[in-house]
ZALOTI-209253 format. One line per field, with one value per residue (C-alpha): residue in one letter; x, y, z; residue number from 1. Coordinates in Angstrom, 3 decimals. Layout:
BEGIN
aa = (a,...)
east = (X,...)
north = (Y,...)
up = (Z,...)
i = (NUM,...)
END
This chain:
BEGIN
aa = (m,e,h,s,h,s,h,s,h,t,h,s,h,s,h,s,h,s,h,s,h,e,l,g,p,e,h,a,i,d,g,d,e,v,i,r,r,f,t,q,s,r,g,r,a,p,t,a,d,e,e,k,q,l,r,e,h,g,h,t,h,e,h,m,e,h,a,g,e,f,h,e,r,d,a,a,r,t,g,r,d,w,a,q,r,a,f,t,v,g,i,g,g,p,v,g,s,g,k,t,a,l,m,l,a,l,c,r,a,l,k,d,k,f,s,l,a,a,v,t,n,d,i,f,t,r,e,d,g,e,f,l,v,r,h,d,a,l,p,e,e,r,i,r,a,i,e,t,g,g,c,p,h,a,a,i,r,e,d,i,s,a,n,l,q,a,c,e,d,l,t,d,e,f,d,t,q,l,l,l,v,e,s,g,g,d,n,l,a,a,n,f,s,r,e,l,a,d,y,i,i,y,v,i,d,v,a,g,g,d,k,v,p,r,k,g,g,p,g,i,t,q,a,d,l,l,v,i,n,k,i,d,l,a,p,h,v,g,a,d,l,d,v,m,d,r,d,a,k,l,m,r,g,e,g,p,t,v,f,t,q,i,n,q,g,k,g,v,e,e,i,i,e,h,a,h,v,e,a,q,v,k,h,l,t,a,v,t,g,v,v,c,e,l,q,a,v,e,k,q,y,a,d,d,y,a,a,l,p,l,d,l,p,a,a,t,q,l,t,l,e,g,l,p,q,l,q,q,v,s,d,g,f,s,q,f,v,r,n,s,s,a,i,k,a,a,v,a,v,d,l,s,k,k,v,i,a,p,l,e,a,f,t,a,e,h,v,e,k,t,q,h,l,l,s,e,l,y,e,l,l,q,k,e,k,a,f,d,v,a,y,q,n,l,l,e,t,c,e,r,d,h,n,a,g,p,a,v,d,g,s,a,n,g,e,f,v,e,a,e,a,l,l,h,r,v,h,m,e,q,l,l,r,k,r,d,a,e,r,l,a,i,q,q,w,i,t,a,l,h,f,a,g,q,r,y,e,a,h,v,r,n,v,l,q,l,i,i,a,v,y,d,r,m,v,a,a,m,t,k,l,a,g,d,y,q,e,l,g,r,d,p,n,e,a,t,t,v,l,k,l,n,s,d,n,n,c,s,a,v,s,e,d,s,w,e,r,f,l,a,a,y,e,c,h,v,t,i,t,s,w,m,s,e,l,f)
east = (0.000,1.557,1.817,-0.377,-2.456,-4.671,-7.805,-10.476,-10.335,-7.865,-5.128,-4.979,-2.808,0.889,2.506,4.368,5.196,6.213,9.184,12.655,14.879,17.995,20.056,23.468,26.324,26.718,23.188,23.577,21.027,22.250,19.191,20.152,20.770,17.477,15.578,17.324,16.245,12.684,12.483,13.909,11.528,8.345,9.023,8.382,9.926,8.769,6.300,7.491,6.135,7.686,11.049,11.022,10.360,12.990,15.663,14.717,14.042,15.252,11.715,8.141,5.148,2.101,-1.214,-4.100,-7.799,-8.702,-7.059,-7.672,-9.582,-8.256,-9.469,-7.864,-4.408,-1.386,-1.040,2.088,4.505,4.207,6.744,9.735,13.189,12.826,16.443,17.548,15.455,13.645,9.988,9.870,7.529,7.356,6.472,5.425,3.716,4.082,6.888,6.470,3.668,5.639,7.269,10.645,9.000,7.160,10.417,11.988,8.998,8.918,12.666,12.440,9.441,10.824,14.623,14.862,12.565,13.925,16.986,15.988,17.412,16.226,16.557,15.734,15.277,15.933,16.203,19.701,20.583,20.861,19.008,16.420,19.058,21.201,18.135,17.627,21.297,21.280,18.230,19.651,16.938,19.398,23.171,24.498,25.661,22.077,20.802,21.249,20.513,19.785,19.800,17.044,17.602,14.735,11.957,11.658,8.678,10.784,13.116,10.266,8.310,9.747,13.430,13.751,17.209,19.069,16.551,16.442,20.232,20.352,17.679,19.440,22.796,21.314,19.596,22.836,25.046,22.902,20.545,17.853,14.307,12.469,13.272,11.753,11.973,11.013,10.259,11.262,8.485,6.260,2.695,-0.381,0.255,3.439,3.216,5.552,6.158,5.213,8.620,10.013,7.428,5.541,3.398,2.724,1.943,0.987,1.225,-0.670,-1.297,-4.076,-1.995,-3.183,-6.810,-9.533,-9.833,-6.646,-8.182,-10.860,-8.251,-7.306,-4.264,-2.760,-1.000,-4.317,-6.525,-4.183,-1.782,-2.298,-2.629,-3.423,-2.046,-3.520,-0.923,-0.653,-4.244,-3.305,-3.128,-6.743,-8.226,-5.488,-6.011,-9.767,-9.655,-12.549,-11.259,-14.714,-14.795,-11.322,-12.419,-15.567,-13.657,-10.932,-13.566,-15.205,-11.903,-10.519,-13.569,-12.547,-8.936,-7.818,-6.999,-5.229,-5.263,-1.984,0.177,3.423,5.802,3.970,3.742,-0.036,-1.184,2.230,1.207,-1.981,0.097,2.265,-0.843,-2.411,0.796,0.940,4.672,5.424,3.467,4.914,8.504,8.144,6.521,8.966,11.960,10.760,10.276,13.750,15.215,13.585,14.703,18.290,18.157,16.842,19.718,22.205,20.612,20.661,24.296,25.232,23.237,25.041,28.437,27.711,26.608,29.569,31.902,30.617,33.289,31.752,33.506,30.779,30.237,30.656,26.900,26.178,28.880,27.280,23.925,25.491,27.270,23.926,22.308,20.628,20.851,17.768,17.602,13.860,11.824,9.345,11.920,14.282,11.761,10.854,14.553,15.163,12.458,13.918,17.439,16.258,14.797,17.994,20.081,17.864,18.440,22.154,22.426,20.787,23.238,26.211,25.223,24.644,27.839,30.197,29.020,26.689,28.282,31.869,30.664,29.041,32.179,34.311,32.153,32.171,35.962,36.226,34.119,35.983,39.427,38.317,36.960,40.220,42.358,40.152,40.465,44.267,44.167,42.004,44.494,47.348,45.457,44.798,48.511,49.370,47.002,48.517,52.029,50.889,49.518,52.701,54.848,52.892,53.257,57.009,57.275,55.314,57.539,60.687,59.405,58.415,61.786,63.632,61.794,62.443,66.263,68.905,67.987,69.011,71.627,72.959,71.679,70.522,66.811,66.108,68.788,67.330,63.855,65.006,66.899,63.832,61.682,64.114,63.967,60.201,60.178,62.268,59.783,56.948,58.481,58.944,55.314,54.235,56.260,54.701,51.273,51.896,53.100,50.004,47.798,49.485,49.120,45.455,44.904,46.679,44.758,41.412,42.264,43.272,40.145,38.035,39.493,39.320,35.668,35.057,36.809,34.832,31.583,32.447,33.206,29.873,28.021,29.868,28.933,25.290,25.243,26.760,24.183,21.327,22.757,22.821,19.182,18.146,19.700,18.024,14.597,14.999,16.021,13.196,10.700,11.786,11.535,8.056,7.038,8.650,6.698,3.453,4.194,4.559,0.794,-0.260,0.184,-3.439,-2.500,-0.251,-2.593,-5.297,-2.854,-1.560,-5.101,-5.879,-2.753,-3.865,-7.287,-6.132,-3.053,-2.422,0.976,1.774,5.079,4.949,2.779,0.633,2.687,5.915,4.437,3.240,6.657,8.310,6.123,6.884,10.621,10.108,8.108,10.748,13.441,11.291,10.827,14.568,15.405,12.896,14.296,17.866,16.850,15.322,18.516,20.587)
north = (0.000,3.278,6.304,8.410,11.423,11.456,10.495,13.078,13.650,16.067,15.354,17.610,15.100,14.560,11.227,11.023,7.649,6.500,4.340,5.780,6.288,6.980,4.305,5.639,6.565,2.977,3.200,6.578,6.911,7.292,9.051,8.530,4.820,4.374,6.134,3.934,0.813,2.127,2.809,-0.620,-2.388,-0.477,0.035,3.798,6.939,8.019,10.882,14.064,12.923,9.478,10.944,13.131,10.094,8.042,10.681,11.251,7.677,5.366,4.116,5.313,4.983,3.989,5.644,3.169,4.013,0.467,-2.848,-4.204,-7.229,-10.743,-10.986,-7.603,-8.537,-8.157,-11.142,-13.257,-12.672,-15.150,-16.259,-14.862,-16.457,-19.301,-20.314,-16.929,-17.134,-20.238,-20.318,-18.014,-18.258,-15.096,-15.475,-12.273,-11.229,-9.282,-9.861,-13.112,-14.541,-17.679,-16.799,-18.276,-21.370,-21.841,-21.384,-24.115,-26.444,-25.987,-26.541,-29.768,-30.983,-30.168,-30.205,-33.924,-33.510,-30.369,-28.184,-25.619,-22.262,-19.570,-15.802,-14.057,-10.353,-8.664,-4.989,-4.817,-8.458,-11.818,-13.594,-15.445,-16.744,-17.893,-19.596,-21.628,-22.613,-23.683,-25.873,-27.521,-26.181,-26.174,-26.160,-22.771,-21.868,-22.180,-19.473,-15.744,-13.247,-9.644,-6.615,-4.302,-1.241,0.703,-0.213,-3.971,-3.609,-1.636,-4.604,-6.819,-4.237,-0.804,-1.705,-5.461,-5.379,-7.009,-9.860,-10.333,-10.520,-13.080,-15.204,-15.083,-15.930,-18.929,-20.140,-19.888,-21.487,-24.490,-24.994,-24.105,-25.265,-23.529,-20.332,-19.327,-15.623,-14.471,-10.784,-8.839,-8.490,-5.557,-4.279,-5.510,-3.115,-4.928,-7.252,-8.684,-7.231,-9.617,-8.857,-10.863,-13.437,-15.794,-17.056,-15.055,-16.525,-14.112,-15.350,-13.875,-15.463,-15.557,-13.945,-10.510,-11.571,-12.549,-8.972,-9.205,-10.616,-7.906,-5.174,-6.005,-4.653,-5.920,-8.794,-10.218,-9.374,-9.909,-12.702,-15.889,-17.790,-16.501,-18.571,-18.094,-19.597,-20.556,-21.784,-23.553,-20.125,-19.218,-20.273,-18.441,-15.073,-15.282,-15.573,-17.222,-19.219,-19.270,-15.477,-15.337,-17.767,-15.723,-12.442,-13.926,-15.041,-11.622,-9.842,-12.311,-13.487,-16.730,-16.417,-19.540,-19.502,-22.229,-22.541,-23.929,-24.765,-24.700,-25.508,-28.822,-29.429,-28.957,-27.463,-27.520,-30.146,-28.198,-25.074,-27.035,-28.338,-24.871,-23.436,-26.258,-26.303,-29.787,-29.349,-25.882,-26.937,-30.034,-28.019,-25.120,-27.457,-28.926,-25.430,-24.390,-27.498,-26.661,-23.033,-24.078,-26.488,-23.689,-21.467,-24.236,-24.807,-21.105,-20.773,-23.713,-22.165,-18.836,-20.595,-22.741,-19.795,-17.668,-20.525,-20.611,-19.813,-16.470,-13.142,-11.508,-7.744,-5.982,-5.378,-9.080,-9.966,-7.629,-9.309,-12.695,-11.566,-10.363,-13.747,-14.716,-13.614,-14.984,-12.966,-13.487,-15.986,-13.508,-10.884,-13.596,-15.100,-11.757,-10.896,-14.308,-13.752,-10.358,-11.746,-14.669,-12.235,-10.189,-13.294,-14.366,-10.951,-11.163,-14.573,-13.153,-10.246,-12.525,-14.971,-12.133,-10.234,-13.041,-15.961,-15.080,-11.744,-13.155,-16.173,-13.918,-11.768,-14.895,-16.201,-12.839,-12.638,-16.213,-15.419,-12.174,-13.773,-16.756,-14.449,-12.476,-15.603,-17.036,-13.730,-13.920,-17.547,-16.584,-13.865,-16.372,-18.800,-16.056,-15.161,-18.814,-19.108,-15.987,-17.408,-20.692,-18.855,-16.777,-19.885,-21.711,-18.707,-18.687,-22.398,-21.967,-19.060,-21.112,-24.033,-21.803,-20.042,-23.349,-24.651,-21.415,-21.750,-19.001,-15.375,-13.529,-11.469,-14.668,-13.939,-16.848,-16.024,-19.484,-19.163,-15.832,-17.210,-20.342,-18.196,-16.065,-19.186,-20.589,-17.359,-17.398,-20.990,-19.987,-17.239,-19.692,-22.171,-19.384,-18.439,-22.046,-22.412,-19.213,-20.500,-23.818,-22.005,-19.804,-22.831,-24.601,-21.523,-21.229,-24.919,-24.721,-21.579,-23.086,-26.277,-24.290,-22.172,-25.295,-26.805,-23.455,-23.195,-26.713,-25.881,-22.627,-24.408,-27.060,-24.277,-22.594,-25.889,-26.613,-23.186,-23.668,-27.199,-25.968,-23.177,-25.580,-28.025,-25.275,-24.400,-28.052,-28.707,-25.599,-26.577,-30.139,-28.859,-26.340,-28.977,-31.085,-28.079,-27.275,-30.837,-30.552,-27.372,-28.990,-32.040,-29.815,-29.469,-32.973,-34.822,-35.114,-34.564,-31.653,-30.104,-29.871,-28.361,-25.802,-24.858,-24.392,-22.272,-20.028,-19.497,-19.282,-17.127,-16.377,-18.075,-19.985,-21.221,-19.933,-17.033,-17.242,-14.408,-16.363,-19.447,-17.471,-15.916,-19.300,-20.644,-17.544,-18.207,-21.838,-20.949,-18.374,-21.079,-23.423,-20.606,-19.868,-23.520,-23.756,-20.552,-21.850,-25.137,-23.254,-21.227,-24.373)
up = (0.000,-1.060,1.165,-1.031,-0.007,-3.059,-1.057,-0.461,3.290,4.829,7.338,10.332,12.126,11.639,10.938,14.199,15.674,19.078,18.279,18.156,15.156,17.182,15.466,16.294,13.950,12.728,11.283,9.527,6.705,3.132,1.674,-1.976,-1.435,0.442,-2.365,-4.941,-3.030,-2.702,-6.448,-7.264,-4.874,-5.789,-9.493,-9.166,-7.675,-4.208,-3.744,-2.072,1.352,0.908,-0.071,3.048,5.265,3.443,3.972,7.610,8.761,5.989,5.231,4.768,7.072,5.109,5.939,6.148,6.160,7.251,7.988,4.494,3.215,2.760,-0.845,-1.653,-0.335,-2.600,-4.920,-4.733,-7.578,-10.426,-12.982,-11.094,-11.217,-8.708,-9.283,-7.947,-4.771,-3.543,-2.483,0.550,3.544,5.654,9.342,11.111,14.313,17.556,20.051,21.985,19.838,18.914,15.582,16.476,17.955,14.653,12.739,14.873,14.449,10.665,10.362,12.336,10.316,6.855,6.922,6.103,3.098,1.465,1.222,3.828,4.999,7.429,7.905,11.188,11.944,15.298,16.149,17.648,18.369,16.643,19.399,17.290,14.888,17.805,19.343,16.159,16.091,19.777,19.214,16.076,13.825,10.912,10.447,11.498,7.980,6.735,9.124,8.556,11.368,10.346,12.670,11.444,13.610,15.150,12.672,12.136,9.809,7.332,6.772,5.540,3.559,2.763,2.445,1.958,0.374,3.297,3.532,-0.230,-0.388,2.421,0.701,-2.659,-1.064,0.764,-2.404,-4.341,-1.691,-0.803,-3.776,-1.276,-2.074,0.789,2.680,6.025,6.916,10.416,10.892,13.942,16.536,15.649,15.925,14.044,11.153,10.061,7.085,4.459,1.014,-1.789,-3.265,-0.341,0.763,-1.545,1.351,4.541,7.962,10.758,14.356,17.298,20.704,23.273,26.023,24.909,25.288,22.845,21.570,19.440,16.201,15.988,16.409,12.838,11.050,7.764,9.510,10.702,7.735,4.787,5.733,3.724,7.012,10.513,13.399,16.895,19.211,22.895,23.132,26.368,28.060,27.231,30.598,32.470,30.753,30.372,26.589,24.765,21.763,20.164,20.254,18.700,15.979,15.288,15.138,12.950,10.441,10.655,9.966,7.419,5.503,3.775,4.933,6.859,10.590,12.593,16.413,17.739,20.702,18.772,21.604,21.959,18.221,18.045,14.741,13.006,10.425,9.750,9.067,6.622,4.854,4.600,3.145,0.550,1.267,-0.026,-3.272,-3.847,-3.269,-5.442,-8.215,-8.101,-7.922,-11.212,-12.647,-11.514,-13.119,-16.450,-16.230,-15.475,-18.413,-20.607,-19.525,-20.345,-23.753,-24.551,-23.499,-25.690,-28.532,-28.163,-27.939,-31.004,-33.064,-31.971,-33.008,-36.603,-39.234,-40.141,-39.862,-37.774,-37.813,-34.486,-34.136,-34.540,-32.031,-29.486,-30.099,-29.465,-26.332,-25.003,-25.544,-23.322,-19.699,-17.929,-14.753,-14.574,-16.479,-17.992,-18.916,-20.095,-22.474,-24.058,-24.386,-25.910,-28.532,-29.407,-29.632,-31.742,-34.277,-34.193,-34.807,-37.688,-39.281,-38.479,-40.146,-43.273,-43.307,-42.658,-45.396,-47.825,-47.030,-46.085,-48.247,-51.095,-52.105,-52.079,-54.049,-56.645,-56.820,-57.089,-59.938,-61.724,-61.420,-62.644,-65.709,-66.379,-66.146,-68.193,-70.901,-70.897,-71.188,-73.895,-75.746,-75.481,-76.581,-79.569,-80.535,-80.293,-82.444,-84.983,-85.009,-85.354,-88.315,-89.912,-89.466,-91.008,-94.046,-94.392,-93.994,-96.680,-99.004,-98.432,-99.189,-102.386,-103.436,-102.715,-104.732,-107.674,-107.687,-107.478,-110.547,-112.486,-112.203,-111.706,-112.273,-115.465,-113.586,-112.024,-108.409,-106.281,-105.662,-104.274,-101.617,-100.459,-100.267,-98.416,-95.903,-95.355,-94.954,-92.413,-90.404,-90.604,-89.362,-86.338,-85.543,-86.040,-83.576,-81.026,-81.477,-81.075,-77.873,-76.523,-77.498,-75.772,-72.636,-72.677,-73.184,-70.268,-68.036,-68.939,-68.280,-64.899,-63.906,-64.889,-62.968,-59.881,-60.214,-60.451,-57.278,-55.455,-56.417,-55.103,-51.827,-51.494,-52.242,-49.618,-47.123,-47.819,-47.476,-44.229,-42.830,-43.750,-42.338,-39.077,-38.830,-39.498,-36.951,-34.309,-34.974,-35.140,-31.726,-30.343,-31.644,-30.342,-26.909,-26.769,-27.904,-24.925,-22.607,-23.894,-23.064,-19.626,-18.875,-19.949,-17.801,-14.721,-14.511,-15.555,-12.259,-11.026,-7.365,-8.136,-10.681,-8.021,-5.548,-8.002,-8.957,-5.274,-4.887,-7.706,-6.148,-2.520,-2.653,-6.312,-6.233,-9.443,-10.700,-14.262,-15.370,-18.499,-19.953,-19.403,-21.020,-24.065,-24.483,-24.148,-26.963,-29.050,-28.622,-29.554,-32.691,-33.609,-33.613,-35.692,-38.222,-38.267,-38.900,-41.771,-43.235,-43.010,-44.614,-47.550,-47.956,-47.922)
i = (1,2,3,4,5,6,7,8,9,10,11,12,13,14,15,16,17,18,19,20,21,22,23,24,25,26,27,28,29,30,31,32,33,34,35,36,37,38,39,40,41,42,43,44,45,46,47,48,49,50,51,52,53,54,55,56,57,58,59,60,61,62,63,64,65,66,67,68,69,70,71,72,73,74,75,76,77,78,79,80,81,82,83,84,85,86,87,88,89,90,91,92,93,94,95,96,97,98,99,100,101,102,103,104,105,106,107,108,109,110,111,112,113,114,115,116,117,118,119,120,121,122,123,124,125,126,127,128,129,130,131,132,133,134,135,136,137,138,139,140,141,142,143,144,145,146,147,148,149,150,151,152,153,154,155,156,157,158,159,160,161,162,163,164,165,166,167,168,169,170,171,172,173,174,175,176,177,178,179,180,181,182,183,184,185,186,187,188,189,190,191,192,193,194,195,196,197,198,199,200,201,202,203,204,205,206,207,208,209,210,211,212,213,214,215,216,217,218,219,220,221,222,223,224,225,226,227,228,229,230,231,232,233,234,235,236,237,238,239,240,241,242,243,244,245,246,247,248,249,250,251,252,253,254,255,256,257,258,259,260,261,262,263,264,265,266,267,268,269,270,271,272,273,274,275,276,277,278,279,280,281,282,283,284,285,286,287,288,289,290,291,292,293,294,295,296,297,298,299,300,301,302,303,304,305,306,307,308,309,310,311,312,313,314,315,316,317,318,319,320,321,322,323,324,325,326,327,328,329,330,331,332,333,334,335,336,337,338,339,340,341,342,343,344,345,346,347,348,349,350,351,352,353,354,355,356,357,358,359,360,361,362,363,364,365,366,367,368,369,370,371,372,373,374,375,376,377,378,379,380,381,382,383,384,385,386,387,388,389,390,391,392,393,394,395,396,397,398,399,400,401,402,403,404,405,406,407,408,409,410,411,412,413,414,415,416,417,418,419,420,421,422,423,424,425,426,427,428,429,430,431,432,433,434,435,436,437,438,439,440,441,442,443,444,445,446,447,448,449,450,451,452,453,454,455,456,457,458,459,460,461,462,463,464,465,466,467,468,469,470,471,472,473,474,475,476,477,478,479,480,481,482,483,484,485,486,487,488,489,490,491,492,493,494,495,496,497,498,499,500,501,502,503,504,505,506,507,508,509,510,511,512,513,514,515,516,517,518,519,520,521,522,523,524,525,526,527,528,529,530,531,532,533,534,535,536)
END
């Protein structure tokens, strides 16, 4: 709920609050950093009033006209990157209500079934985290204790960065499947941000009397599950459990409520069943596996394409280097579709510039050089023919002169003609040798050109085959992934559970938008492969 003053009534009161913000020098507020975190968390810039509160206190105080309705509560995020942060259960409530006891009970009940980790929040100590370690809830390295400073509610709603970082670190370090986050003890107005908690449990106890549920507050009205703990104390404090049950239903509508005595284990299994923990973790583990496989396939695809023997332009190389960083499933799929289209265009440009155009130029040069050499050969043949005619004329002249006898003046005409014919024959032989050398050079050049053309054609075919192989592998892998995604909802037991999750707390593993984008990416690759096959 945003701290907006756009509603019609006026505010004569100030937004003062009783708790202290004297955090000491070690908790000095960096206003710019707090505003950056607020903008990142909320997806918008703060209003002027919010910015003032952020700079003064490090967080905002939301104004509420009423406690809120269960059916109007913030929906859990869908389609987020479950590999980055595991399914997260937030456990909130006032001081002493039994939050830490519930953390301990859930850890003991679930740690042998799943990879589990926990995050606790205290104001100035790490007491709750140390309590879990002392009671062997989990190995110490799987527990993170956060000191929130003077406003514990801010750490789970307004500025969740420390908790988010701890959750992401635990997920990364231990392949965590389920995260439990305990808030610091606070009043009934405190509740988790949906950016942090996928499922919210709010714990109150009967020690404060049976009036607590009807006091309301977002924790009571909008948590996915309300837990009323320490029911064994009811007779001692004069609390009527029937009244508490009635008021809880009045405040929460159809929202579920569980009565427990956690330190004795009563109601813990019922809490686990209401939270659908086992079904959620099983389902999201499968989703995470498919997403990780998709990331591996895409990386292999990018590596294979980058390894193709094409001299890629810089713009194409940048496109490839940007393929495909899946930080979030939805964003990743849309980015993947865009990059797929860019790569298809890049392949067309590369084939045109680096394969087809050079091949056309090569062929044109081949034709031009062949025509030139054939022209030279034709000229040589014409010269050869002319020399043959001249040689024949000389021979006929010699023979005619020889038959005619000596000249009247006594000169030897025949000897002159024979000498000239001999010289002409020498020239003719030189011409023939030159012609033979030219013919041999032409033959060698044409042979070399032929084999070079064969090698170039083989290279082009190899490039195209490699490209098609890359796309074929990608389509095959994505076909398998599409089947895997469809199979996630086909188990009859799980399908019912997931349907119930969607109706109860709006928490689904893969959003419809993500699925549509996944199919769009898949169809894009099928189209690319068909297009490449046609080119080939």
